[in-house]
C-alpha positions in Angstrom: -18.0 11.4 30.1 -18.5 9.3 27.3 -15.4 9.1 25.2 -15.9 7.9 21.7 -12.3 7.5 20.5 -12.4 4.4 18.3 -13.6 3.5 14.7 -14.6 0.1 13.9 -14.5 -1.8 10.8 -16.6 -5.0 9.8 -17.7 -6.6 6.5 -19.3 -9.7 5.3 -22.5 -10.1 7.6 -24.7 -11.7 4.5 -27.2 -11.2 6.7 -30.3 -13.0 5.5 -28.7 -15.6 3.8 -30.8 -18.7 2.2 -27.7 -21.0 2.2 -27.2 -20.6 6.1 -29.8 -21.5 9.1 -28.6 -19.4 11.7 -29.3 -16.1 10.7 -31.3 -14.8 13.6 -28.4 -16.3 15.6 -25.6 -14.2 13.6 -27.9 -11.2 14.1 -28.9 -11.4 18.0 -24.5 -11.7 18.0 -24.0 -8.5 16.2 -26.5 -6.7 17.8 -24.8 -7.4 20.8 -21.3 -6.6 19.4 -22.8 -3.3 18.4 -24.3 -2.2 21.6 -20.6 -3.4 23.4 -18.9 -0.8 21.0 -21.7 1.8 20.9 -20.2 3.6 24.4 -16.5 3.8 22.4 -17.2 4.2 19.0 -16.8 7.2 17.4 -17.6 5.9 13.5 -18.5 2.3 12.2 -17.4 1.3 8.7 -19.6 -1.6 7.2 -17.3 -2.8 4.2 -19.7 -4.7 2.0 -21.7 -8.0 1.5 -23.8 -6.6 4.9 -26.9 -7.9 3.4 -26.7 -11.6 1.5 -28.9 -9.7 -1.3 -30.1 -6.2 -1.4 -32.3 -4.8 -3.6 -34.7 -1.5 -3.6 -38.0 -1.2 -5.1 -39.7 1.8 -5.3 -42.0 0.7 -2.4 -40.4 -2.1 -1.3 -37.2 -3.1 0.4 -36.4 -7.1 1.8 -37.6 -7.6 5.2 -36.1 -8.4 8.1 -33.2 -7.4 9.5 -35.3 -5.3 12.2 -32.9 -5.6 15.3 -30.1 -4.4 13.3 -31.6 -1.7 11.2 -32.9 -0.4 15.1 -29.4 -0.6 16.8 -27.5 1.1 14.0 -30.5 3.8 14.0 -29.9 4.2 17.9 -25.8 4.7 17.5 -26.3 7.4 14.8 -28.8 9.2 17.2 -26.0 9.1 19.7 -23.6 10.8 17.3 -21.9 7.6 15.8 -21.0 8.5 12.0 -21.8 5.0 10.1 -20.1 4.4 6.6 -22.0 1.9 4.3 -19.8 0.7 1.6 -21.9 -1.5 -1.2 -19.8 -5.1 -1.8 -20.4 -7.4 -4.8 -23.8 -9.0 -2.8 -25.8 -5.7 -2.1 -24.8 -3.7 -5.0 -28.3 -2.2 -5.4 -28.6 -0.3 -2.5 -29.9 3.3 -3.6 -31.3 5.9 -1.3 -33.3 3.9 1.4 -30.6 3.3 3.8 -29.6 7.2 3.6 -33.0 8.4 4.0 -34.0 5.9 6.6 -31.5 4.7 8.6 -29.1 7.9 8.5 -25.9 5.8 6.7 -23.5 7.5 4.4 -23.1 5.5 1.2 -20.2 4.8 -0.8 -20.0 2.6 -4.0 -16.3 2.7 -4.6 -13.7 2.7 -2.5 -12.7 5.8 -0.6 -9.6 7.2 1.1 -9.9 8.7 4.2 -7.9 10.6 6.7 -8.2 9.8 11.0 -5.4 11.2 13.2 -2.9 11.7 10.1 -3.2 8.1 9.3 -4.3 7.7 5.7 -6.9 4.9 5.7 -7.8 3.5 1.8 -11.3 1.7 2.8 -13.6 -0.5 0.0 -15.4 -4.1 -0.5 -12.3 -5.2 -2.1 -13.8 -7.0 -5.3 -13.2 -6.1 -8.8 -9.5 -5.3 -8.3 -8.3 -7.3 -10.6 -8.2 -5.3 -14.2 -7.5 -8.5 -16.4 -10.6 -10.5 -14.5 -12.9 -8.9 -17.6 -15.2 -11.4 -17.1 -15.9 -10.2 -13.3 -15.8 -7.1 -14.3 -18.2 -6.9 -17.2 -20.8 -8.6 -15.0 -20.3 -5.9 -12.4 -20.7 -3.1 -15.1 -23.9 -5.0 -15.9 -25.1 -5.1 -12.3 -24.8 -1.5 -11.9 -26.1 -0.1 -15.3 -28.9 1.8 -15.0 -31.2 -0.5 -17.8 -30.3 -3.4 -15.9 -31.5 -2.5 -12.3 -34.8 -1.1 -14.1 -35.4 -4.6 -15.9 -35.2 -6.0 -12.6 -37.0 -3.5 -10.9 -40.5 -5.1 -13.2 -39.8 -8.9 -11.7 -42.1 -9.2 -8.8 -40.3 -9.5 -5.5 -41.2 -12.8 -4.8 -39.4 -14.1 -7.9 -36.4 -11.6 -7.7 -35.4 -13.0 -4.4 -35.7 -16.6 -5.1 -33.5 -16.0 -7.9 -31.1 -13.9 -5.7 -30.8 -17.0 -3.3 -30.5 -19.8 -5.5 -27.4 -17.7 -7.1 -26.0 -16.8 -3.4 -26.0 -20.5 -3.0 -23.3 -20.9 -5.7 -20.8 -18.8 -3.7 -18.3 -18.4 -1.5 -20.9 -18.4 1.5 -21.1 -22.0 1.0 -17.5 -22.3 1.9 -16.4 -19.5 3.9 -13.0 -20.5 5.3 -10.8 -19.7 2.5 -7.9 -19.4 4.8 -5.8 -22.5 3.4 -6.4 -21.3 -0.5 -5.3 -17.8 0.1 -2.3 -18.9 1.6 -1.3 -21.2 -0.9 -2.1 -18.8 -3.5 -1.0 -15.5 -1.9 1.1 -14.0 -4.6 -1.8 -13.9 -7.1 -4.1 -12.4 -4.9 -6.0 -9.5 -6.5 -6.2 -7.6 -3.1 -2.6 -7.9 -2.3 -1.5 -7.2 -5.9 -3.7 -4.2 -5.7 -2.0 -2.8 -2.7 1.3 -3.3 -3.4 0.8 -1.6 -6.9 -1.1 1.3 -4.7 1.2 2.0 -2.0 3.8 2.3 -4.6 2.3 5.8 -6.6 0.1 6.7 -3.0 0.9 7.4 0.5 -1.0 5.4 2.5 -0.8 3.7 5.9 -3.9 1.1 6.0 -5.7 -0.5 3.1 -8.5 -2.3 4.4 -10.9 -4.8 2.6 -13.4 -7.3 3.0 -14.9 -9.4 0.3 -12.3 -12.3 1.0 -13.9 -14.0 3.9 -10.3 -14.1 5.3 -8.9 -11.9 8.2 -5.3 -10.8 7.5 -3.1 -7.8 8.8 0.4 -8.0 6.5 2.9 -5.6 6.2 3.5 -3.9 2.1 6.7 -3.8 1.1 6.7 0.5 1.5 5.2 0.0 5.5 1.8 0.3 4.4 -0.6 -2.6 5.9 -3.3 -4.7 4.3 -5.9 -5.4 6.7 -8.9 -8.2 5.1 -11.4 -8.1 8.0 -13.3 -11.5 7.6 -16.5 -12.6 7.9 -19.3 -13.0 10.4 -20.4 -16.8 9.4 -18.0 -18.8 11.3 -15.2 -16.3 12.5 -16.9 -12.9 13.3 -13.8 -10.8 13.1 -13.7 -7.1 13.0 -11.2 -4.3 12.9 -10.4 -1.7 15.3 -8.4 1.7 15.2 -7.5 3.3 18.2 -6.2 6.5 17.2 -2.8 5.1 16.4 -3.1 1.4 14.9 -5.6 -0.8 13.6 -5.9 -4.3 15.1 -7.9 -7.4 14.0 -10.3 -8.4 16.8 -12.8 -11.4 16.8 -15.6 -11.5 19.0 -16.1 -12.1 21.7 -13.5 -9.5 22.4 -10.4 -11.6 21.5 -7.1 -10.5 20.2 -6.8 -12.7 16.6 -3.4 -10.5 16.0 -1.1 -13.6 16.9 -3.1 -16.5 17.0 -5.7 -16.2 14.2 -4.2 -14.1 11.2 -2.2 -15.5 8.4 1.4 -15.3 8.6 2.4 -13.8 4.8 6.2 -13.6 4.1 
């Protein structure tokens, strides 16, 4: 009898990234991981920037990702519930992923309750209310007018623009552990988490976006989990019904020897 009792979290896969030359290898590595967790997976959370760029035209979607999509469809057919959070790289996901693949798509952070644990999940960008430049840009990207105007651009040109933009992102330098540790008191995810747990009961806050993987105890007892990425570290988190732990694939527990030690 198959017992599906675990919940998995993963983010920042950046599939199809033009700045990387190992996209096929990373996709195969990802599918291998998905097949290994499938027998125990009750739910899977894809926490943003799953694709390096995603835009759905009325009749066109980005080519590729066939093995990944096939495995997701297979898992859903087996009863695994899969949640997809848009990130800053794949914000333009509309209804294709729901209708064709069967994913549950979220456009903003959301609280979930599992086994009595309150788990707040989101990609983790746009959490700083003082970052007006980023918030304005994000608002523009999410506007119906901008989306409609972009849809008038031929896909070949649109994806060429997106690929050039991507090469200037943190994707080109994914290991930000030292910077994060040195500037942690300024980090918007940590500041947001401390503020959030002060006004609402929560056990875990789970984010991606920053390309570091961290398990940090907050002042009131909640834990901030930052999931890392699938460019170099291949990290993820798993909830066993009682606790959430960070791991690295192949199946290596990274809680003690890879996570940053934050005060």
